[in-house]
N, C-alpha and C positions, 0 to 999 in steps of 0.2 A: 434463479438465473445464474448461469455459469459464466464466469469471466476468466480470461486468460491474461497473464502477465509474464514478463520476461525477467527472470532472475539472472543477474550478472555476478558471478562468483570468482574470486581470485584467491590463490593460496598466499598466505602471509605468515611466514615462519611455520609454526606448528598448527596454526589456525587457518580457517577459511573465513573470508569476509564477503558479504553479499549485499547487493542493493537491487532495487526493482527499477528497470529502465523507464517504465511508464509513469512512475509515481515518485516525485521529488520527496526526499526526506525519509524514505523507507529503507532502513539499513539493518543488518544484523551480522552476527558471527557465530561460529561453532567449530567444534573439533572435526566434524565430518561435513561433506557436502549435503547429505540428507538432513543433518541437524540445522544447517543454515537454511535450507529450503523450508523446513517446518517453522523455524523462527521467523522467516520472511512472511509465511502465510499468516502467522499470528500478528505480525506487525501491520500487514495490509488490513486485516480485519479491524485492528485497533484504530488505524488512521481513518478508515471509512466510517466506523462508528462515531469517532470523535467529530468528524465533519458533519455527519447527520445531526448529532446533538447540537452542534454550533448553529446550524441553520434552523433547527426547531426553535431554539432560543431567539434567534433573530426574527423569526416569523411572529413571535409574541409581541414585538415592539415596532415592527415595520410591515408595510404592505410590500409584497414582492411577488414576482412571477417565476415559476419554475417551468422550463421548457426542455424537452429532449433535443439533443444534438446528435445527429448520426453522421459518422464519417465512413467513407468507403476508401480504405487505405490499400 
């Protein structure tokens, strides 16, 4: 499944700092815009993998339901 996210990148001195508009807590930096974008991709993957692990562990101790939520924006 392909997902699209919005990178917000600003120049800060000699570096670029970036965040992902749709995901709280995903930030990175780099010497170039391309480096920031690659770092953000890695950070997104890490956050999603961490969340999946968290809920797998939760499922071992609790009954819960997972449901798809679809938004038309």
